[in-house]
N, C-alpha and C positions, 0 to 999 in steps of 0.2 A: 478398199482404197488404200494405196500405198503413198504416203506423203513423205517427201524428203526435202532437203534443202534446195533441190533443183525444182521444187514445185512452184516457186514464186515467178512472177512475170519477169522476163528478161528485158533487154533493151527494146525489143519489139515483140508484141504479142498480137494474137488474132482474136477478134471478138466473135461471140456466138451470134450468128444471124439466122433468120428463118430459113427453112429448107428451100433450095432452089435459087438462093441468092449468093453472090460472091462475098466471102468474109472480108471485112474491112481491116486493114492493118492498123494497129494502135501502138503508140509509144508512150513512155512515162510522161505524165502530165507536166511535171516540173523538172524534167531532165534528171540529172544525177542526184538532185536534192529530193526527189520524190519519196524515197523510203523515210527520210527524216521528217518531212512534212506530213506524210501519212501517219507516222507514229505519233507525232505531236497532236495531230487532229484526233486520233483515236482516244488519246488520254483526255483531251478537252471534251469530246463527246461523252466519255465515261463520267467525267466530273459533273457536267451539266445534267445528264440523265439521272445520275445518282441523286442530285439535289431534288429532282422531281419525284423519284420513285422510292429511294431508300434512305434519304437523309433524315437523321433523328430530329432535326429541327425544322427543315423546310419542306419535306416531301408531302405530297397530297395524300399519300397512303395513311399518314397519321401516326407512324411509329415514333412517338415522342420519347426521348430519353428521360428517364426518371418517372415516367407514368407507369401505372400498375400493369398496363397491357403491353409495355414496350418489348419485353422478352417474347411474348406471344406473336406480336406483329412482325418483329424482326425475324423470328423463325419462319414465318410465312413467306416473307420476302426472300430469305435465303433458300427455302425449299423450292419456290417458283423459279429462282435463278438457276439452281443446280439442275432441276429437271428440264429447263429450257436448254442448258448446255448439253444435257443428255440427249435431248431431241436433236440437237445439231450433230452430235456424234453419230446418231443413227442415220440422219439424212446426208451428212457430208462425208462421213468416213465409211460406215458400213455399207450404205447404198450408193456411195460415190456420186452424190448429187443427182441420182436418178429419182424421179423422171424430170427434175427441174432443168437439167442440162438440155432438154429438148426445146426449151424456151430461149429467146434471145435475152441478153443482158440490157438493162438492169432488172427486167421483169422477173427473170429466173431467180435472182437473189432475193427480191422482195417476197415472192411467193414462198421460197424456202424458209425465210425468216418467219413468216406468218405461221407456217406449219410447225417450225421449231417451238414457237411460243405456245401454240395450241397443244403440242405434246407436253410442254412444261406444265400447262394448266391441268390437262387431263391426268397426267401422272401424279400431280400433287393431290387432286381431288380423289382419284381412285384409291390412293394409298391411305389418305387421312379420313375421308368421308366414307369410303367403301370398306377397305380392310380395317380401318380404325374403328368401325362401328361394332366389330366383334372381337378385335384384338386391341386392348387399351395401349399397347406399345406404340401404336400409330394413331391413337385417338387425337382428333383436333382439339379436344378439351383437356388434354394432359397438361399438368402445371408447367408454366414457363415455355410453352410451345414445344415440349419434348417430343410429341408425336410428329410434328413437322421436322424437327431436327433428325429424328430417326429416319424419316423418309428421305431427307436430304443426304444422310450418310450412305444410303444405298447407292447413290450416284457416285460417291467417292470410290467405292469398289467397282462400280460399273464403268467409270471413267478409265480405270486401269484395264479392265477386261476388254472393253470394246476398242480402246486405242491399241492395246497389245495385239488383238486379233486382226485389226485392219492395217496397222503400220509396222508393228513389230515382226509379225510373221506373214504379212502380205496376203491374208485371207486363207491361210492353211487351215484345214486340208482341202479346201474347196476352190483353190486357185485355178484349176482347170475346168471348172463348171461355168457355163455361160451365165451372165447376169440377166435378170435380177435374181435367178434361182440361187446363185452362189451367195448373194448378199443375204437372202433369207436364211440360208444354211449357216452363214457366218454369224448372223444375229442370234440364232438359237445356241450356237457354240459359245459365244460370249455370254449369253444369258445363263448358261450352265456355270461358267466360271464365276459370274456375279453372284448367283444363288449360293454357291459353296462359300464364297467370301463373306456374304451377308450372314449366313448361318453361323459361321465360325467367329467372325470378327465384329459384326455390327449388332445383330439381334440380341445376343446375350447381354450386351452392355446397356441396352435400353429397356429390356424386359425386367420388371421389378422383381420377379421371382428367380431370375438367372444372373442378375448383375453382380451379385456378391461372388459368384463362382465363374465369372466370365473367363474363358481360356486366355484371352489377351486383353489387358486393360485398354479402355477406349483411347487414351492419349497415345499409347504405343501403337495401337492398331491404326489410328489416323496418321501418325508419323511414318509408319512402315508403308502403308498403302500409298500415301502421297509421294514418298521418296521413290517408290517403285514406278509411279507415274512419271516422275522426273527422269528416271533412267530410260523409260520407253520413249519419251518425247525428245530428250537430248540425243539419244541414239539415232532417232529418225531424222531430226533436224540438223544435227551437227556432225554425226559420226558415220552416216550412211549405213546405219544398223550394224556397225562393228561392235563387238567382235564376232557375232554369229553369222553375219552376211556371207562370209567366205566359206562356210561349211557347205559342201556340195550335196550331201544327203539331206533332203528336205525334212525328214522326220527328226533327224538328229539336230538339224538347224532350229526347228521349232522348239524342241526340248531344251536346247542350250539357251535360246532366247528367254524361255520361261524361267529357267534356273537363274540366269544372269540378272533378269529384271527384278525378280523377287529377292534373290540373295544379295544382289548389288543394292537393291532398295533398302534392305535392312542395314547394310554397312553404311550406306549414304546417310541414313537416319542417325546413326551413331556419330558420323562426322559432323552433321548439321547440329546435333545436340552439343557437341564440343565447341563448335563455332559460336553457338548461341550463348554459351557460358562466358564467352569473351565480349560479345557485342551488346548483350542485354544488361542493363544496370542491375547491380546486386540487390537493391531494394525491390525491384520488380521480380527478380528470380525468387526472392524470399516470400513473395506474396502468396496468400492462401489459394488464389485462383490460377496461379501460374502452373502450367503443366509442360514439361520440357518436350515430351513427345508430340503433343499437339502443336507446340510452337515450331517444331521441326517441319510440320506440315505447312504452317503459315509461311515459313521461309521457303519451303519447297515450291509453293505456288508462285512465288516471285521468280524462281528459276525457270519454271515452266513458261511463264509469261514471256520472259526475255528469250528463251530458246525458240518460241514460236515467232516472236517479232523478228529475230535475226534470220531464222530459217525461211519464213513465209513472206515477210515484207522486204527485207534487205536482199534476199535471194542468194544465189550461188556466190561463193567466194572467188575472188580474182587471183588469189595466191596459188601459184602453180603446184607447189608441194602439198600433197594431200595431208601428210602428217602435220606440217606447219599450219595449214589452213584449219584443220580440226582443232589443233591446240589453241590457236589464236581465238577462234570463234567461241570455244568453250570457256576460255579465260574471260573474254568480253561478257559472255552470258552470266558467269558467276559473279564477276565484279559488279555488273549492273544490277543483278538480283540482290546482292547484299546491301548495296547502297540504297536501292529502292525500299527494301525492308526497313532499313534504319531510318530513312527520311519519313517513311509512312508512319512508323510507330512513334518516332520522336516528336512529331508535331503535325504532319500533314493530315493524318486521319482525324485528329481531334479538332484542328484549327480550320481545315478546309472542308472536310467531309462530315464534321460534327459527330464523330463517334464519341461515346462517353469515355472520359479519361480514366485510366487506372490510377495514375499518380501525376499531378501537375498536368503537363501537356502530353504525357505518354499514354498511348492506348491505341486501339483499333482492331479490326478483324480482316487481315489480308485475304483469308480464305473466301470471304464474301466479295470484297471489292476487286481484288485482283482477278477473281474468276469472272467478274463482270467485264473487265478489260479483255480477258482472254476470249470471252464470247464475241466481243466486238472485233477482235483481231481475226477470229475464225470466220465471222460473217463477211468481213472485208475480203479476206484472202481466199476463202473456200466458196462461200455462198455466191459472192459477187465475182470470184475469180480475179480479184485485183482490178476489175473493170473501172471502179470509181477513181483509181489512181492513174488512169491512162486517158489519152485523147486520140481521136482519129488523125491519121496522117493526111495532110492536105495534098490532094493530087496536083501535080504540076502539068499544065497543058503543054 
């Protein structure tokens, strides 16, 4: 599935209807204000559902801040969330909503969400209760929920691999193969990239026998991978996959996309680390638990969130100049992301979402909560195809 900034609903969209019936024209439910209202609604839903599922004070899951099992239960919530996102990447990107697109909306979206959640549960259980039963790296009984965290970090690499395969290179080298065979082939292709990334970047950092000699420290690995994810998402959402989209040879185009996304991701990580030196208070940066590379990933997830919101919910730019349009949208995404990170860490995470504070009101985990918001954005825009933000056009007799 290739998703670009043109993927969002335009002024008029057509709903999915059962075979044999005429599709009904639909328009934005709240007119020009629809993207803004939808964005606000997604954040509200994210807050309320977090209070029920992940909030350290209010959730029914019981991950209470300060309790002896808080780290373990928080890791379980994070792992389930990450693998549910992974499930949606499979169903929404790799398989391009097949076979759910055969159903009418909103049933198609509901069924797809259920499948995504089931994938999240199964992935978590198989890795921790299955693989973890003989490899303590993923054991559900590892101290502090480390086994669940290790399982969740697989998704970090997988997010890059599967998003890159689907959106960065448009299903290469299987783009000429008919679906769903092409989707199955693409899945295994991305699984290979994921496996290599996990072996090099993730597994050595969580295995007690290999951690001391891990080729790339975990904070750097997390910052690099997530910064590469940012490159892939921003390129698809705001840049039309520039600079590699203009390369005519498909093999060279795919190779260029791979080099630019990983090389550009590493450079972006360095830029984000420099920015964090400016916006994070010095006493926080000097803390024992602060890791600049990991924090770059935390800021990166905010960029990914706003890149997806601007690209999928606000839709195509109305600015005629392609260069100016891409520049403006990129600046908007970056400014919104930095402000979101600062507000989240300065007080929102601790005061509203009840994350444990690092110092005073400062604290939070953007990788967890922003990914939850990202999942809601993807469910709205991809699983439901923007259907919930539209209404039927009333026929005039």
